[in-house]
Residue, then its C-alpha position, 0 to 999 in steps of 0.5 A: m449479574a456475573r453475566l453482565d460483568m463478563q459482557h462488559e469485560q469483553e466489550p471490543k470498543s475498548e480497542y478504540t482508545l484516544q491513542a488508537c484513533l490518533t494513530i489511525l488518523g496519523s497513518f491515514t494522513g501519512l499514507f495519503c502523502t506516501v502511497g497515495f502520491m505513488n499511486s499518481f505516478g501515471v500522471f508523471e509517466e505521461y507528462y515526462g514522456k512529453a517534457q523532460l524525458a521526451d527522448k526516453s521510452e515509456s518502459t524507461i520512464a516507468w523505472l522511476g516508479a518501479i525503483s520507488i516501489f521496490f524500495i518501499f517494499f524491500a526496505s520494509v523487511f528492515s523497517g518492520p523489525l526496526l519498529d519492533w526494536f526501537g519504536p516509530t519516532l525516529m523512523l517517522l521523522a527521518g522518513s517525513l524529512g526525506t520525503v519532502f526533501s526528495i520532492m523538492m529535489v525532483s523540482l530541480c531535476e532535468e536529466f534522467y539520472q537525476f530523476v532516478l536519484a531523487q524520485g526513485i531511490l531517495l523517495g522510495i527509501s524515505l517512503a519505506m520508513l513511513v509506510c510499514p511502521m504506520i501499518a504495523l502501529v495500527g495493527q498493534h492497537i486494533k486486533i479485533k476489527r483489524g481489517l476495518a482499521l487497516g482498510i480505513v488507513l489504506g483508504g488514505s492512499s486511495l484518497g491521495g491517489v484521487m487528489w494528487p493527480i488532479i492537483i498535479n495536473k491542474l498545476l502543470r497546466k498553469p503556465n505561470v506555475g510550471f513543473g518546478w513549482t508544482m513539485r514544490i507546492v506538493g512538498f509544502m502541502m505534505i509538511p503539515l500532513l506528515g507533521i500530523s503523522c509524526l505527532c499522532c502515530r504512537p505504539p499502545k501502552p505496554s499494560m494495555d497491550a499485555a492485557q489485550d493479548g495475554v501473550l507475554n506471560d514470561r514477562e508479566a512481572s517486569g512491566p518496564e521491559k514490555s515497552k522495549p522488547a529484547v532482541s531475543q523476543i523477536n521470534f524469527t521462526v514465524l518466517k518458517k510458517p507455511s502460511l506466511q511463506l505461501s502468502c509471500l509467494a502469492f503476493f510476489i506473483i500478484y504484484f507482477g501485474m497488479f499495478s499495470p492498470f494503475f500506471y497505464t490506464t492513462s496512456y491506454a486512454v490516450a492511445q484510444g483517442f480519449s480526451t486528455d482530461l479524461s485520460f488524466y482523470t482515469i487514474s483518479i477514478v481507479n484510486g477513488a474506487s480503490f478507496f471503497g475497495r480498501v474500506l468495505p472489504g475490510i469490514v466484510a473480512d473481519k466477519y468472513g476471514k481476511f484470506n477468504c476475502c483477499i482470494i476473491s478480490a485477487l481472482l476478481s481483479g484478474i478477470i477484470a484485468l483480462c477485460w481491459t481492452k474491451a473498454t473502448s468507450v467513455a462509459g466502458l473506460v470509467i466502468f473498467s477503472a472503477a471496477y478494477g480500482f475497487s477489486s484491487g484496492a481490497i488486495l492492498s488493504l487485506q494483504q497487511a491484514c493477512a500478514a498480521q493474522v499469521s503473526t504474533p504481536q511481537t512479530l507483527g512488524l517482521a511479518i508485515g515487513t516480510v510480506m511487503a518485501s516479498t513483493s518488492f522485486s516483482a513490483m519493480a520488474g512488473i512496471p517496466i515489463s508492462g511498459e515494454l509489453a504495451g509498447k511492443y505488443g499492445y495493450l491486449a498483451l498487457s491485459i493478459y499479463s496483468g490478469v494472469s498474474l493476479l489469477v495465479g497469485g489468487v490460486l496460491l493464496v488458496g494454498a496459504r488459506i488451506a495451510q491455516d484451516k482446511a475446512l471449506l467454510a472456515v473463517v480464515 
């Protein structure tokens, strides 16, 4: 009888409360609109080069996406702790309003500096106020099957990366719609989706959080304080952990080349003489495969270790990236896009799970924000570098650059894994 009671108490299904499921839903729709929209930048890269910014080089146009990505990741070092201190409500509202407003402003842009202000800086800052808090909130709710939960949420960004390029491409090709109304329609579509995010994304109740973690021993007698951690409770010593430091360095190197196929597969297909429709759809293929790459490895990672699976994904992505220029047929291009999307998608989802693993519940936002911020400069620099390499030296140079950065980053992740457990078969 006692054994049955013990099994009932340890039942992991208690994590998936109604609020936890709503938070996963809200985060899914939020990432569909944020990172999912950013994943479609390859469409804008190709369109701007033939329209408003035809006088600009490919690497110059790439700065628009680079600046947005920089702000998404760099501002996370601030949005993470702000979430720990003040909660998500104001950040999600401000980020949602800023995202829609910036897209509406892009519809009016004509000059390069205007695109930088609207699609680069304003959009990037607005997205940063959404991405990190949503991921951290899911991590606060789900602790046992965190890899799966984060994989599902980040699958929203992959689905967005599939849908947005198709929607935008179809609208741009309609002469009675044009660029301006294409962007306005995108903004109007985002309003209800981000509204769901603002309504659904909430932190767990303090009593549940304490019961599941058992880490607030010094504050158990004062329940009301649990909902608002004091500044002194933000333990910045987590930043001194070798496992977190090596993780930051590893993802910093990985992000130099990880986005290159996401942003330049379309232009590569055009350069190879493939049809325009197929070229635009390659980015949807990459993101479609990335959806499965973010969900399925999350399930495996919960059993065999987040770092273990992320290392395999990084090394595999590097090998696939080195084979980029061997995709010279339609079948080869589709296989390359799908293979790279799947393997790199696992990195994007497991990165957050790895950061959560080396943190405590009170430093979850700080740890995730720090890891994301560590990638900001390399993600920003990597995209224009990729454009310059493709323009001056061809796509073989870009393939080598992307593949080597992923392989070196994967090796550094091995160091972060060893810092936690040196056993070869350990689940880390």
